[in-house]
N, C-alpha and C positions, 0 to 999 in steps of 0.2 A: 504494500500500500504506500503510495507516494502522496506527499502533501503538496498542495499547490504552492507555487513560488511566492505568491503574495503572503501566504500564511508564514512561510519560512522567513521572509523579509521582515514582517511585523514582529515575529518572535525574536529575531536578531536585534532589531531596533529596541525592543523592550529590554532585552538583556543588556545592551550597551548603556541604556539610561540607568538601569538599576546598578550596574557596575560603576558608573560615573558617580552616582549618589553615594555609594558605599565608599569609594576611594577618595572622595572630595575632602573629608577631614584629615585623611592620612597624607594627602599631597599638598594641603594648604600650608600657609606660613606657620612656623612653630611659635607658639606663645606660651609663656609660663602659665601654669594652671593657677598659681597664686602669685600675687604681686610680691616683689622682694620687700623684706622687712626694713623699715627705716630705722635710723639710729635711735630716734625718740621711742619707737615701739619697742626696740630691744631694751633700752634703758628702763622703760616702764615695766616691762616683763621682769627684769632683774630686780627692780624695786619691790614689786609684789612678792617675788620669791624670797627676798631678804626679810620682808615683814612676816611672811608666813613662817619662815624658819625661826625668827625671834619669838613668835607666839608659841611655836612648838616647844622650844627649849624652856620658855617660861612655864609652860604647862608641865613639862617633864621635871623641872625643878620643884614646882609646887607638889607634884605627886611623889617626889622622892626618888625619881629615876636618875637624877644627876646630883652629884655632890657639889658643894659650894665652889671648889676650885675649878672643876670642869665647866660649871655654869658660867662663872665670871669670865673665864678665858674664851668660851664660845660666844658669849654675849658680846664681849669686847670686839672680837673678830667680826661678828655680824654687824655691829654698830659702825665699825670702820668701813665695811663694804657698803652699807647703806648710805653713809655720809659721802663716800666717793661717788655713788650713783646719783645722789641728790645734787652734788656739785656739778657733775656732768650734765644733768638735766637742766640746771640753772644756766650752764654755759652755752647750751644750744640756743640758736636764734629763736626768739619767740615767734608766735604765729604772725603772719603779715598784719600790718596795721590796718584795722578795719575803720571804715568811716563811721563817724558818729552822726547818723542821719538826724537825730533830734537836735543836736547842736547846730547843724547846718540849717535846718528849718528855722530854728529860733533866730539865728544870725540873719537869715533872709527877711524874716518878719521885722526884726529890729531895724534893718536897713530901710525897709519900706516905711516904717513909722518915723524914721528920722526926717524923711522928706515928704510929709503929708501935704496934700492939697487942701489946706484948711479954709474951706469956703462956707461952712455952716456949723451950727451947734446942735448937739443932741437935745431933744425936747425933754427927755427924762432927767439926765444928769447935768446937762449944760456943757459937756465935754466937746472939744473941737473934733469934727469928723470931716473926711474928704468927700468930694462929690461921688466918688466911685464906691463908697462904703454902703453896704446894705444893712449892717448892724453896727451899733456903737462899739468901738474897741474898748471903751472904758466900763460900760455897764451891761452891754450885750443887748440893749433894746433895739427892736426893729425900727429902722429909719424909713420915713416916707420916701417914695420914689420921687 
């Protein structure tokens, strides 16, 4: 029994499409599965490890598993490691300076208030308001159009 040539060509095309889909991840660019760890992340992980170790030896000393000499030696070593990690963290450049949006808005409002078009007074409080104001900047009363 022979298959028609059209069926064979369709099966071959389907096979090629499936093979391409399966091979695509293998032939694509290599990317790391996990982003490389930054120095800050490494130091934060070390800081947590040192804190955990200090808590553990404190617990061991309270429960009598460590004598006083071993405890003081181990605690001193861990405190020195922790201090070194904290100094390294403090030495890293802090996060990029973020803009203080609230301060920028307040500065813009203050700049606008410095140059008011004082052409009328508020009926409620008597404060000077500009022609473009819809509300009194002093008391908040609605101004007539």
